[in-house]
C-alpha positions in Angstrom: 7.3 -84.7 128.4 4.3 -86.4 130.0 3.8 -83.3 132.2 3.9 -81.0 129.2 1.4 -83.1 127.5 -1.0 -82.7 130.4 -0.4 -79.0 130.5 -0.8 -78.3 126.9 -3.3 -80.9 125.7 -5.3 -82.4 128.6 -5.8 -79.8 131.5 -9.1 -78.2 131.1 -9.9 -80.2 128.0 -7.5 -78.1 125.9 -7.2 -80.6 123.2 -8.5 -84.0 124.6 -12.3 -84.1 125.4 -12.6 -86.6 128.1 -15.7 -85.6 130.2 -19.1 -87.0 129.2 -20.7 -85.0 131.9 -18.5 -82.5 133.8 -21.1 -81.7 136.6 -21.5 -85.3 137.4 -17.7 -86.1 136.8 -18.6 -88.8 134.4 -15.7 -89.6 131.9 -16.3 -90.7 128.3 -16.4 -94.4 127.7 -12.8 -96.0 127.2 -10.9 -93.0 128.7 -7.6 -94.8 128.7 -7.9 -95.1 124.9 -8.5 -91.4 124.7 -5.5 -90.5 126.9 -3.4 -93.2 125.3 -4.0 -91.9 121.8 -3.4 -88.2 122.8 -0.2 -88.9 124.6 1.1 -91.0 121.9 0.4 -88.3 119.3 2.0 -85.6 121.5 5.1 -87.7 121.9 5.2 -88.5 118.2 5.3 -84.8 117.4 7.7 -83.7 120.1 10.4 -86.3 120.4 13.3 -85.6 118.0 15.5 -88.4 119.4 12.9 -91.2 119.7 9.8 -92.9 118.3 6.8 -93.8 120.4 4.9 -96.9 119.6 1.3 -97.7 120.6 0.4 -101.1 121.9 3.8 -102.6 121.0 4.2 -106.3 121.6 6.6 -107.1 124.3 9.5 -109.3 123.2 8.2 -112.7 122.3 5.0 -112.5 124.2 1.4 -111.6 123.4 1.6 -108.9 126.1 1.5 -105.2 124.9 2.6 -102.0 126.2 0.4 -98.9 126.2 3.3 -96.7 124.9 6.8 -97.8 124.2 9.4 -95.1 123.4 12.5 -96.2 121.3 15.3 -93.7 122.2 17.5 -93.9 119.1 20.3 -91.7 120.6 20.9 -94.2 123.5 19.5 -97.3 121.9 17.1 -97.9 124.8 13.5 -98.3 125.4 11.0 -96.7 127.9 7.6 -98.0 128.6 4.4 -96.2 129.9 1.4 -97.9 131.3 -1.7 -95.6 131.4 -4.7 -96.0 133.8 -7.6 -93.8 134.2 -9.4 -93.5 137.6 -13.0 -92.6 138.0 -16.4 -93.4 136.6 -17.6 -93.5 133.0 -21.0 -92.8 131.8 -21.7 -96.4 131.2 -19.8 -98.0 134.2 -21.6 -98.8 137.4 -18.6 -98.3 139.8 -15.7 -95.9 140.2 -12.2 -97.3 139.3 -10.0 -96.2 142.2 -6.9 -97.5 144.2 -7.3 -101.1 143.0 -7.2 -100.0 139.4 -4.0 -98.0 140.0 -2.4 -101.0 141.8 -3.4 -103.2 138.8 -1.5 -100.7 136.6 1.5 -100.9 138.9 1.4 -104.5 138.6 1.1 -104.4 134.7 4.1 -102.1 134.4 6.1 -104.5 136.7 5.2 -107.4 134.4 6.0 -105.5 131.3 9.5 -104.5 132.6 10.1 -108.1 133.5 9.2 -109.3 130.1 10.9 -106.6 128.1 14.3 -107.2 126.6 17.5 -105.8 128.0 17.3 -102.5 126.0 14.3 -101.4 128.2 15.9 -98.9 130.5 12.7 -97.9 132.6 9.0 -97.6 132.8 6.4 -95.8 134.6 2.7 -95.5 135.3 0.6 -92.5 134.3 -2.7 -92.0 136.1 -5.4 -89.7 134.8 -7.6 -89.2 137.9 -11.2 -88.4 137.3 -12.6 -89.5 140.7 -14.8 -87.1 142.5 -12.4 -86.4 145.3 -8.8 -85.4 144.7 -7.0 -87.9 147.0 -3.8 -89.9 147.1 -3.6 -93.4 145.9 -3.4 -96.1 148.5 -0.7 -98.4 147.1 -0.5 -102.0 147.8 2.6 -102.5 149.9 2.8 -106.2 148.8 3.4 -105.2 145.2 7.2 -105.2 144.8 8.4 -102.7 142.2 10.6 -104.0 139.3 14.0 -102.4 139.5 13.6 -100.5 136.4 10.3 -99.0 137.6 10.4 -95.2 137.9 9.1 -94.9 141.5 7.3 -91.6 140.9 4.1 -92.3 138.9 2.4 -89.3 137.3 -1.1 -88.7 138.7 -3.0 -85.9 137.1 -6.3 -84.9 138.8 -8.7 -83.9 136.0 -10.4 -80.6 136.7 -14.2 -80.5 136.0 -15.1 -77.0 137.1 -14.7 -74.0 134.9 -12.9 -70.8 135.9 -16.2 -69.1 136.4 -17.6 -71.8 138.7 -14.4 -71.7 140.7 -14.5 -67.9 141.0 -18.1 -68.1 142.2 -17.3 -70.5 144.9 -14.2 -68.5 145.9 -16.3 -65.3 146.3 -18.9 -67.1 147.9 -16.4 -68.4 150.6 -14.9 -64.8 151.0 -18.3 -63.3 151.6 -19.2 -66.0 154.3 -15.7 -65.5 155.9 -16.2 -61.7 156.2 -19.6 -62.1 157.8 -18.2 -64.3 160.6 
C-alpha cells in the first residue's frame, strides 16, 4: 500500500508538492509532515479492513507513532515511522544516514512500547538527498523482533522528463562521436 501511495501520489509530485526548489533539490520546510499527511489520507481512502491513525499515542506513554493502522479483520496494529532525508529551504545541513538511523531507533522504541496487539512496524524514508545512494545503517542498533526488516526508501526525482531526455540525447551524441 505504501508503494502504491508513492507511485500514485508522490512520484513526480503527482499529488504531493514537496520541492521548494527542484533545481537545487531543496525540499519544502517540514517535509515529514507533508508525506505523513499524504500517506495517512491515502491509507484512509484505500484501506477497507482497517483505519489509520495519525500521531496516535502509544499505550500509556506520551510517545506517538507517525501512523498506526488498526486492522479490524485481524484485530492487530501496524505502525509506520516516516523520515525525510535531504535539505529543506531553511535548513543548513542535509539530513542523511544519521537521520535514517534515528528513525530506525524510533520504530524500535515504538514497537517496544506498543501493546501486544501490535503485529509489526516499518520505517518509510523519502529521500531528497542530492545523490541517490544506499543508507549506511548503524550495525549497533538491534532491531525489534516485530520490525519489518525491509524499510521503504523512495528517492525523490527532481528532474522533469524533458530534462532527462535532453541529458540522454546529449550522452548518446557524445558516445557516437567517440
